[in-house]
C-alpha positions in Angstrom: 176.9 76.1 103.1 174.9 79.0 102.1 176.0 80.9 99.0 174.6 84.2 97.9 175.0 85.5 94.4 175.4 89.1 94.1 174.4 91.0 91.0 175.8 94.3 89.9 172.3 95.7 90.0 170.3 94.2 92.8 166.9 95.3 91.2 167.7 94.1 87.7 165.8 90.8 88.1 162.7 92.5 89.5 162.6 95.0 86.7 162.5 92.3 84.1 159.5 90.6 85.8 157.6 94.0 86.2 158.0 94.6 82.5 156.7 91.2 81.6 153.7 91.8 84.0 152.9 95.0 82.2 152.7 93.3 78.9 150.3 90.6 80.3 147.9 92.9 82.1 144.3 92.2 81.1 142.2 95.1 79.6 139.2 95.9 77.4 139.4 96.5 73.8 137.5 99.3 72.1 135.1 96.7 70.5 134.3 95.2 73.8 133.5 98.6 75.3 131.3 99.4 72.3 129.4 96.1 72.7 128.8 96.9 76.4 127.5 100.4 75.6 125.2 99.0 73.0 123.7 96.4 75.4 123.2 99.1 78.1 121.5 101.4 75.5 119.1 98.6 74.5 118.3 97.8 78.1 117.6 101.5 78.9 115.3 101.7 75.9 113.4 98.5 76.6 113.0 98.4 80.4 110.8 101.5 81.1 107.8 100.3 79.0 107.8 97.2 81.2 107.1 99.3 84.2 104.3 101.4 82.8 101.8 98.6 83.4 102.8 98.2 87.0 102.6 102.0 87.5 99.0 102.1 86.3 98.3 99.0 88.4 99.8 100.7 91.4 97.5 103.7 90.8 94.4 101.6 90.8 95.6 99.7 93.9 96.2 103.0 95.6 92.7 104.3 94.7 91.2 101.1 96.0 93.1 101.3 99.2 92.1 104.9 99.6 88.4 104.2 99.1 88.5 101.2 101.5 90.2 103.4 104.1 87.5 106.0 103.6 84.8 103.4 104.2 86.5 102.2 107.4 86.8 105.8 108.6 83.1 106.4 107.9 82.1 103.3 109.8 84.3 104.3 112.8 82.7 107.8 112.7 79.2 106.3 112.8 80.0 104.2 115.8 81.9 106.9 117.7 79.3 109.6 117.1 76.3 107.3 117.4 75.1 108.8 114.1 74.4 107.3 110.7 77.0 108.3 108.1 77.3 107.4 104.4 79.7 107.4 101.5 78.2 109.0 98.4 79.7 107.6 95.2 79.2 109.3 91.8 80.2 106.9 89.0 80.0 109.4 86.1 82.1 112.1 87.8 84.4 109.4 89.4 84.3 111.0 92.8 83.1 110.2 96.3 82.4 112.1 99.5 81.6 111.4 103.1 78.1 112.6 104.0 79.2 114.6 107.0 82.2 116.2 105.2 82.2 118.8 102.5 85.3 117.6 100.8 85.1 115.5 97.7 87.7 113.0 96.6 88.4 112.5 92.9 89.3 109.1 91.4 91.4 108.6 88.3 89.6 109.0 85.0 91.1 105.8 83.7 89.5 103.6 86.3 86.3 101.7 85.4 83.9 101.9 88.4 80.9 99.8 89.3 78.7 99.9 92.3 76.4 97.2 93.6 74.1 98.3 96.4 70.5 97.9 97.7 67.8 99.5 95.6 67.0 101.9 98.4 70.5 103.3 98.3 70.4 104.4 94.7 70.2 108.2 94.5 70.2 108.7 90.7 71.1 106.6 87.7 74.9 106.5 88.4 75.0 107.6 92.0 74.5 105.7 95.2 75.4 105.5 98.9 76.7 102.9 101.3 75.4 103.8 104.8 76.9 102.9 108.2 74.8 102.8 111.3 75.7 103.5 115.0 75.8 99.7 115.8 78.5 99.2 113.2 76.3 97.5 110.6 75.8 98.9 107.1 73.5 98.9 104.1 76.2 96.8 102.4 77.5 96.9 98.9 80.3 96.2 96.5 82.6 98.7 94.7 84.7 97.5 91.8 87.6 99.5 90.5 89.3 98.3 87.3 92.3 99.5 85.3 93.8 98.0 82.1 95.7 95.3 84.0 94.0 94.8 87.4 90.7 94.9 89.2 90.0 95.5 92.8 86.8 94.8 94.7 85.7 96.4 98.0 83.1 94.4 99.8 81.0 95.9 102.6 79.2 93.3 104.7 75.7 94.6 105.6 75.5 92.8 108.9 78.9 93.5 110.4 79.9 96.5 108.3 83.2 94.8 107.7 85.2 96.2 104.7 87.4 93.9 102.7 89.6 94.7 99.7 90.2 91.9 97.2 92.3 91.7 94.0 
């Protein structure tokens, strides 16, 4: 036998449980919110200085890649045009240019540069060239770019003209 009980107010039992649920709902206190804001403020203040080193490292890496790309382009130009071409590098002014082009490329002032080339490729005290020949070979050399945190070396093989970028 199934017996049903009927209340005068059918929703009376539900209202009681809803009221109890409202009293037990979780929330954050003002102190908890202040602690979270304090931690977020500390993180915002301390994280950006951690990235400044990687930004300067990224700048030196980009400069090394740009210079290696320019060397590869010069080599390709020498082969395609059956004509000797060269990269002229000025260590004091921190700039370089392609012998056939009039445009100069400026490197960052914070980069330390060094150039190791054959004696015959030295133009002045802090200027030199790396030459590429129509057969793909080169005069060879090494360019080192260094920042506070990283150093990159670009090697140019004299026999094959191959350009390699190393950390």
